[in-house]
TORKOL-4160 file (C-alpha; in steps of 0.2 Angstrom, whole numbers, padded with zeros to 4 digits, m for minus):
290
<pt num="1" X="0062" Y="m0066" Z="m0028"/>
<pt num="2" X="0053" Y="m0058" Z="m0013"/>
<pt num="3" X="0041" Y="m0044" Z="m0017"/>
<pt num="4" X="0032" Y="m0038" Z="m0001"/>
<pt num="5" X="0020" Y="m0024" Z="m0007"/>
<pt num="6" X="0006" Y="m0028" Z="m0020"/>
<pt num="7" X="m0012" Y="m0023" Z="m0022"/>
<pt num="8" X="m0028" Y="m0032" Z="m0029"/>
<pt num="9" X="m0045" Y="m0028" Z="m0033"/>
<pt num="10" X="m0049" Y="m0029" Z="m0015"/>
<pt num="11" X="m0042" Y="m0011" Z="m0015"/>
<pt num="12" X="m0035" Y="m0002" Z="m0030"/>
<pt num="13" X="m0026" Y="m0015" Z="m0041"/>
<pt num="14" X="m0033" Y="m0023" Z="m0057"/>
<pt num="15" X="m0028" Y="m0041" Z="m0053"/>
<pt num="16" X="m0040" Y="m0051" Z="m0042"/>
<pt num="17" X="m0031" Y="m0060" Z="m0028"/>
<pt num="18" X="m0031" Y="m0076" Z="m0038"/>
<pt num="19" X="m0024" Y="m0067" Z="m0053"/>
<pt num="20" X="m0011" Y="m0059" Z="m0042"/>
<pt num="21" X="m0005" Y="m0076" Z="m0036"/>
<pt num="22" X="m0004" Y="m0083" Z="m0053"/>
<pt num="23" X="0005" Y="m0068" Z="m0060"/>
<pt num="24" X="0017" Y="m0068" Z="m0046"/>
<pt num="25" X="0021" Y="m0087" Z="m0049"/>
<pt num="26" X="0023" Y="m0083" Z="m0068"/>
<pt num="27" X="0035" Y="m0068" Z="m0064"/>
<pt num="28" X="0046" Y="m0080" Z="m0053"/>
<pt num="29" X="0041" Y="m0073" Z="m0036"/>
<pt num="30" X="0044" Y="m0085" Z="m0022"/>
<pt num="31" X="0037" Y="m0075" Z="m0008"/>
<pt num="32" X="0023" Y="m0061" Z="m0010"/>
<pt num="33" X="0016" Y="m0048" Z="0002"/>
<pt num="34" X="m0002" Y="m0045" Z="m0001"/>
<pt num="35" X="m0005" Y="m0027" Z="0006"/>
<pt num="36" X="m0021" Y="m0020" Z="0000"/>
<pt num="37" X="m0026" Y="m0002" Z="0006"/>
<pt num="38" X="m0034" Y="m0002" Z="0023"/>
<pt num="39" X="m0042" Y="m0019" Z="0022"/>
<pt num="40" X="m0039" Y="m0038" Z="0022"/>
<pt num="41" X="m0053" Y="m0043" Z="0009"/>
<pt num="42" X="m0041" Y="m0051" Z="m0003"/>
<pt num="43" X="m0033" Y="m0063" Z="0010"/>
<pt num="44" X="m0045" Y="m0077" Z="0009"/>
<pt num="45" X="m0046" Y="m0079" Z="m0010"/>
<pt num="46" X="m0027" Y="m0077" Z="m0010"/>
<pt num="47" X="m0025" Y="m0091" Z="0003"/>
<pt num="48" X="m0036" Y="m0102" Z="m0008"/>
<pt num="49" X="m0026" Y="m0099" Z="m0023"/>
<pt num="50" X="m0009" Y="m0103" Z="m0014"/>
<pt num="51" X="m0017" Y="m0119" Z="m0007"/>
<pt num="52" X="m0019" Y="m0125" Z="m0025"/>
<pt num="53" X="m0001" Y="m0121" Z="m0031"/>
<pt num="54" X="0011" Y="m0135" Z="m0037"/>
<pt num="55" X="0026" Y="m0124" Z="m0034"/>
<pt num="56" X="0035" Y="m0118" Z="m0019"/>
<pt num="57" X="0027" Y="m0101" Z="m0014"/>
<pt num="58" X="0024" Y="m0091" Z="0002"/>
<pt num="59" X="0011" Y="m0078" Z="0005"/>
<pt num="60" X="0014" Y="m0064" Z="0018"/>
<pt num="61" X="m0002" Y="m0056" Z="0023"/>
<pt num="62" X="m0003" Y="m0038" Z="0027"/>
<pt num="63" X="m0011" Y="m0021" Z="0023"/>
<pt num="64" X="m0006" Y="m0003" Z="0018"/>
<pt num="65" X="m0013" Y="0009" Z="0030"/>
<pt num="66" X="m0018" Y="0027" Z="0026"/>
<pt num="67" X="m0009" Y="0038" Z="0039"/>
<pt num="68" X="m0005" Y="0056" Z="0042"/>
<pt num="69" X="0009" Y="0065" Z="0052"/>
<pt num="70" X="0009" Y="0083" Z="0057"/>
<pt num="71" X="0025" Y="0092" Z="0059"/>
<pt num="72" X="0029" Y="0103" Z="0074"/>
<pt num="73" X="0025" Y="0118" Z="0062"/>
<pt num="74" X="0008" Y="0110" Z="0059"/>
<pt num="75" X="0011" Y="0104" Z="0041"/>
<pt num="76" X="0001" Y="0089" Z="0036"/>
<pt num="77" X="0010" Y="0075" Z="0028"/>
<pt num="78" X="0000" Y="0060" Z="0021"/>
<pt num="79" X="0010" Y="0043" Z="0021"/>
<pt num="80" X="0007" Y="0025" Z="0020"/>
<pt num="81" X="0012" Y="0012" Z="0033"/>
<pt num="82" X="0013" Y="m0006" Z="0029"/>
<pt num="83" X="0008" Y="m0019" Z="0042"/>
<pt num="84" X="0013" Y="m0037" Z="0040"/>
<pt num="85" X="0007" Y="m0053" Z="0049"/>
<pt num="86" X="m0005" Y="m0044" Z="0061"/>
<pt num="87" X="m0020" Y="m0052" Z="0068"/>
<pt num="88" X="m0035" Y="m0045" Z="0058"/>
<pt num="89" X="m0047" Y="m0049" Z="0072"/>
<pt num="90" X="m0039" Y="m0037" Z="0085"/>
<pt num="91" X="m0054" Y="m0026" Z="0089"/>
<pt num="92" X="m0045" Y="m0009" Z="0089"/>
<pt num="93" X="m0036" Y="m0012" Z="0072"/>
<pt num="94" X="m0051" Y="m0020" Z="0064"/>
<pt num="95" X="m0062" Y="m0005" Z="0069"/>
<pt num="96" X="m0049" Y="0007" Z="0062"/>
<pt num="97" X="m0048" Y="m0002" Z="0045"/>
<pt num="98" X="m0067" Y="0000" Z="0044"/>
<pt num="99" X="m0066" Y="0018" Z="0047"/>
<pt num="100" X="m0052" Y="0021" Z="0034"/>
<pt num="101" X="m0062" Y="0011" Z="0021"/>
<pt num="102" X="m0077" Y="0022" Z="0024"/>
<pt num="103" X="m0066" Y="0037" Z="0023"/>
<pt num="104" X="m0059" Y="0032" Z="0006"/>
<pt num="105" X="m0077" Y="0030" Z="0000"/>
<pt num="106" X="m0082" Y="0047" Z="0005"/>
<pt num="107" X="m0067" Y="0055" Z="m0001"/>
<pt num="108" X="m0068" Y="0046" Z="m0018"/>
<pt num="109" X="m0086" Y="0052" Z="m0021"/>
<pt num="110" X="m0081" Y="0070" Z="m0016"/>
<pt num="111" X="m0066" Y="0070" Z="m0029"/>
<pt num="112" X="m0078" Y="0064" Z="m0042"/>
<pt num="113" X="m0091" Y="0077" Z="m0038"/>
<pt num="114" X="m0078" Y="0090" Z="m0040"/>
<pt num="115" X="m0073" Y="0084" Z="m0057"/>
<pt num="116" X="m0091" Y="0082" Z="m0063"/>
<pt num="117" X="m0095" Y="0100" Z="m0057"/>
<pt num="118" X="m0080" Y="0105" Z="m0068"/>
<pt num="119" X="m0087" Y="0097" Z="m0083"/>
<pt num="120" X="m0077" Y="0081" Z="m0084"/>
<pt num="121" X="m0088" Y="0067" Z="m0091"/>
<pt num="122" X="m0087" Y="0054" Z="m0078"/>
<pt num="123" X="m0099" Y="0048" Z="m0064"/>
<pt num="124" X="m0098" Y="0041" Z="m0047"/>
<pt num="125" X="m0108" Y="0025" Z="m0051"/>
<pt num="126" X="m0096" Y="0021" Z="m0065"/>
<pt num="127" X="m0081" Y="0023" Z="m0053"/>
<pt num="128" X="m0089" Y="0012" Z="m0040"/>
<pt num="129" X="m0092" Y="m0001" Z="m0054"/>
<pt num="130" X="m0074" Y="0000" Z="m0059"/>
<pt num="131" X="m0069" Y="m0003" Z="m0041"/>
<pt num="132" X="m0080" Y="m0019" Z="m0041"/>
<pt num="133" X="m0081" Y="m0021" Z="m0023"/>
<pt num="134" X="m0064" Y="m0015" Z="m0018"/>
<pt num="135" X="m0059" Y="0000" Z="m0008"/>
<pt num="136" X="m0062" Y="0015" Z="m0020"/>
<pt num="137" X="m0046" Y="0025" Z="m0023"/>
<pt num="138" X="m0039" Y="0037" Z="m0035"/>
<pt num="139" X="m0033" Y="0024" Z="m0047"/>
<pt num="140" X="m0052" Y="0019" Z="m0050"/>
<pt num="141" X="m0056" Y="0038" Z="m0054"/>
<pt num="142" X="m0041" Y="0038" Z="m0065"/>
<pt num="143" X="m0047" Y="0023" Z="m0074"/>
<pt num="144" X="m0064" Y="0032" Z="m0077"/>
<pt num="145" X="m0055" Y="0047" Z="m0084"/>
<pt num="146" X="m0045" Y="0036" Z="m0096"/>
<pt num="147" X="m0061" Y="0027" Z="m0101"/>
<pt num="148" X="m0069" Y="0044" Z="m0104"/>
<pt num="149" X="m0054" Y="0050" Z="m0115"/>
<pt num="150" X="m0049" Y="0064" Z="m0103"/>
<pt num="151" X="m0032" Y="0058" Z="m0101"/>
<pt num="152" X="m0021" Y="0045" Z="m0109"/>
<pt num="153" X="m0016" Y="0035" Z="m0094"/>
<pt num="154" X="m0019" Y="0033" Z="m0075"/>
<pt num="155" X="m0002" Y="0040" Z="m0072"/>
<pt num="156" X="m0007" Y="0055" Z="m0082"/>
<pt num="157" X="m0022" Y="0057" Z="m0071"/>
<pt num="158" X="m0012" Y="0056" Z="m0056"/>
<pt num="159" X="0000" Y="0069" Z="m0062"/>
<pt num="160" X="m0013" Y="0081" Z="m0067"/>
<pt num="161" X="m0031" Y="0080" Z="m0061"/>
<pt num="162" X="m0029" Y="0068" Z="m0046"/>
<pt num="163" X="m0013" Y="0076" Z="m0039"/>
<pt num="164" X="m0013" Y="0083" Z="m0021"/>
<pt num="165" X="m0011" Y="0100" Z="m0029"/>
<pt num="166" X="m0026" Y="0098" Z="m0040"/>
<pt num="167" X="m0041" Y="0109" Z="m0036"/>
<pt num="168" X="m0052" Y="0093" Z="m0037"/>
<pt num="169" X="m0041" Y="0084" Z="m0024"/>
<pt num="170" X="m0049" Y="0080" Z="m0007"/>
<pt num="171" X="m0038" Y="0073" Z="0008"/>
<pt num="172" X="m0043" Y="0057" Z="0017"/>
<pt num="173" X="m0047" Y="0056" Z="0035"/>
<pt num="174" X="m0031" Y="0046" Z="0039"/>
<pt num="175" X="m0025" Y="0038" Z="0055"/>
<pt num="176" X="m0011" Y="0047" Z="0064"/>
<pt num="177" X="0004" Y="0037" Z="0060"/>
<pt num="178" X="0010" Y="0035" Z="0078"/>
<pt num="179" X="m0007" Y="0027" Z="0082"/>
<pt num="180" X="m0006" Y="0016" Z="0067"/>
<pt num="181" X="0011" Y="0009" Z="0073"/>
<pt num="182" X="0005" Y="0006" Z="0090"/>
<pt num="183" X="m0011" Y="m0003" Z="0084"/>
<pt num="184" X="m0001" Y="m0014" Z="0072"/>
<pt num="185" X="0011" Y="m0019" Z="0085"/>
<pt num="186" X="m0003" Y="m0023" Z="0098"/>
<pt num="187" X="m0010" Y="m0034" Z="0084"/>
<pt num="188" X="0006" Y="m0044" Z="0083"/>
<pt num="189" X="0011" Y="m0036" Z="0067"/>
<pt num="190" X="0027" Y="m0028" Z="0059"/>
<pt num="191" X="0025" Y="m0010" Z="0054"/>
<pt num="192" X="0036" Y="m0004" Z="0039"/>
<pt num="193" X="0034" Y="0013" Z="0032"/>
<pt num="194" X="0030" Y="0013" Z="0013"/>
<pt num="195" X="0040" Y="0023" Z="0000"/>
<pt num="196" X="0044" Y="0037" Z="0013"/>
<pt num="197" X="0053" Y="0048" Z="0001"/>
<pt num="198" X="0042" Y="0047" Z="m0014"/>
<pt num="199" X="0044" Y="0066" Z="m0017"/>
<pt num="200" X="0033" Y="0066" Z="m0033"/>
<pt num="201" X="0018" Y="0062" Z="m0022"/>
<pt num="202" X="0019" Y="0077" Z="m0011"/>
<pt num="203" X="0027" Y="0082" Z="0006"/>
<pt num="204" X="0038" Y="0068" Z="0014"/>
<pt num="205" X="0044" Y="0065" Z="0031"/>
<pt num="206" X="0061" Y="0072" Z="0036"/>
<pt num="207" X="0075" Y="0061" Z="0045"/>
<pt num="208" X="0069" Y="0068" Z="0062"/>
<pt num="209" X="0051" Y="0062" Z="0059"/>
<pt num="210" X="0057" Y="0045" Z="0053"/>
<pt num="211" X="0067" Y="0043" Z="0069"/>
<pt num="212" X="0051" Y="0047" Z="0079"/>
<pt num="213" X="0042" Y="0033" Z="0070"/>
<pt num="214" X="0056" Y="0021" Z="0075"/>
<pt num="215" X="0055" Y="0027" Z="0093"/>
<pt num="216" X="0037" Y="0023" Z="0092"/>
<pt num="217" X="0039" Y="0005" Z="0087"/>
<pt num="218" X="0041" Y="0006" Z="0068"/>
<pt num="219" X="0053" Y="m0009" Z="0063"/>
<pt num="220" X="0057" Y="m0006" Z="0044"/>
<pt num="221" X="0059" Y="0006" Z="0030"/>
<pt num="222" X="0054" Y="0002" Z="0012"/>
<pt num="223" X="0070" Y="0009" Z="0003"/>
<pt num="224" X="0070" Y="0001" Z="m0014"/>
<pt num="225" X="0054" Y="0008" Z="m0023"/>
<pt num="226" X="0052" Y="0014" Z="m0040"/>
<pt num="227" X="0047" Y="0032" Z="m0033"/>
<pt num="228" X="0064" Y="0033" Z="m0024"/>
<pt num="229" X="0079" Y="0041" Z="m0032"/>
<pt num="230" X="0096" Y="0033" Z="m0031"/>
<pt num="231" X="0102" Y="0046" Z="m0020"/>
<pt num="232" X="0087" Y="0044" Z="m0008"/>
<pt num="233" X="0090" Y="0026" Z="m0008"/>
<pt num="234" X="0108" Y="0027" Z="m0002"/>
<pt num="235" X="0103" Y="0039" Z="0012"/>
<pt num="236" X="0088" Y="0029" Z="0017"/>
<pt num="237" X="0098" Y="0014" Z="0018"/>
<pt num="238" X="0111" Y="0022" Z="0029"/>
<pt num="239" X="0098" Y="0030" Z="0040"/>
<pt num="240" X="0090" Y="0013" Z="0043"/>
<pt num="241" X="0107" Y="0007" Z="0049"/>
<pt num="242" X="0108" Y="0022" Z="0060"/>
<pt num="243" X="0091" Y="0019" Z="0067"/>
<pt num="244" X="0093" Y="0000" Z="0069"/>
<pt num="245" X="0079" Y="m0005" Z="0058"/>
<pt num="246" X="0078" Y="m0017" Z="0042"/>
<pt num="247" X="0076" Y="m0011" Z="0024"/>
<pt num="248" X="0064" Y="m0019" Z="0011"/>
<pt num="249" X="0061" Y="m0017" Z="m0007"/>
<pt num="250" X="0045" Y="m0020" Z="m0016"/>
<pt num="251" X="0036" Y="m0016" Z="m0033"/>
<pt num="252" X="0020" Y="m0008" Z="m0026"/>
<pt num="253" X="0012" Y="m0018" Z="m0040"/>
<pt num="254" X="m0006" Y="m0012" Z="m0045"/>
<pt num="255" X="m0008" Y="m0023" Z="m0061"/>
<pt num="256" X="m0012" Y="m0012" Z="m0076"/>
<pt num="257" X="m0017" Y="0003" Z="m0065"/>
<pt num="258" X="0002" Y="0008" Z="m0063"/>
<pt num="259" X="0016" Y="0005" Z="m0075"/>
<pt num="260" X="0027" Y="m0006" Z="m0063"/>
<pt num="261" X="0030" Y="m0025" Z="m0064"/>
<pt num="262" X="0030" Y="m0038" Z="m0051"/>
<pt num="263" X="0047" Y="m0040" Z="m0044"/>
<pt num="264" X="0053" Y="m0024" Z="m0050"/>
<pt num="265" X="0061" Y="m0021" Z="m0033"/>
<pt num="266" X="0064" Y="m0035" Z="m0020"/>
<pt num="267" X="0068" Y="m0039" Z="m0002"/>
<pt num="268" X="0083" Y="m0049" Z="0004"/>
<pt num="269" X="0079" Y="m0066" Z="0012"/>
<pt num="270" X="0087" Y="m0062" Z="0028"/>
<pt num="271" X="0075" Y="m0047" Z="0030"/>
<pt num="272" X="0060" Y="m0059" Z="0026"/>
<pt num="273" X="0066" Y="m0070" Z="0040"/>
<pt num="274" X="0066" Y="m0056" Z="0052"/>
<pt num="275" X="0049" Y="m0051" Z="0048"/>
<pt num="276" X="0042" Y="m0068" Z="0050"/>
<pt num="277" X="0051" Y="m0069" Z="0067"/>
<pt num="278" X="0044" Y="m0053" Z="0073"/>
<pt num="279" X="0026" Y="m0055" Z="0066"/>
<pt num="280" X="0016" Y="m0065" Z="0079"/>
<pt num="281" X="m0002" Y="m0060" Z="0074"/>
<pt num="282" X="m0003" Y="m0071" Z="0059"/>
<pt num="283" X="0007" Y="m0085" Z="0051"/>
<pt num="284" X="0014" Y="m0085" Z="0033"/>
<pt num="285" X="0004" Y="m0096" Z="0021"/>
<pt num="286" X="0014" Y="m0109" Z="0012"/>
<pt num="287" X="0009" Y="m0119" Z="m0004"/>
<pt num="288" X="0008" Y="m0138" Z="m0002"/>
<pt num="289" X="0024" Y="m0139" Z="m0013"/>
<pt num="290" X="0035" Y="m0129" Z="m0001"/>
């Protein structure tokens, strides 16, 4: 099984990078994409864990970038762009990752401040403690809300207090998606849009906008995702064919912070081969047993 979209404690997952690798092996995953939000802090410990495995395993290093697109009518659409096998030391992309992480931190604190002022019994120091050095995100705030007994689950927190329609919500200072595509390509990476029609999360790109992203250099569309309906998967798969890009499938695993299992959605081996061919900024990491 090939799962190309997962998160660790380096961003907003609950598994450490080592735990993620161990859990992926236990789940029967043969190739794993590590794609923490806006950073590469989980790469080195994951590489170390892979080097100790006694089973065949491949790690595809990447990240999930916080992006924004503005429609011709001025509507702001937040989205995520996966970048695979890019060179993390490329200066422009490295600087942008640092800016995005700082933006996440400030945005998280602003959301917590809004919730505290409304009387919810959480605190910013506790949210930072829950993040444990990772890039603070809404799942950490959701965890704090669960811990305080405000909601029953992190999913409930996202559906209510942390949704984009909530009065406590604060948008991130995201990277323009066309800029992100260019920076990933310049760093030898492979840009793939993550869950583009996850309609429950807010406004989504239309087909014209997706075509613009492909024209700018986007190489793939994450089609098989838990947040996509069957009908949307069918249309996205057809659209990818029309636009000449590949399709991926991934779990978007966050450990116990989201109710989805590793390998819930997977990518075809021929697509993985294409990503490896196109990615010139970093090599896949193989276990000694491969």
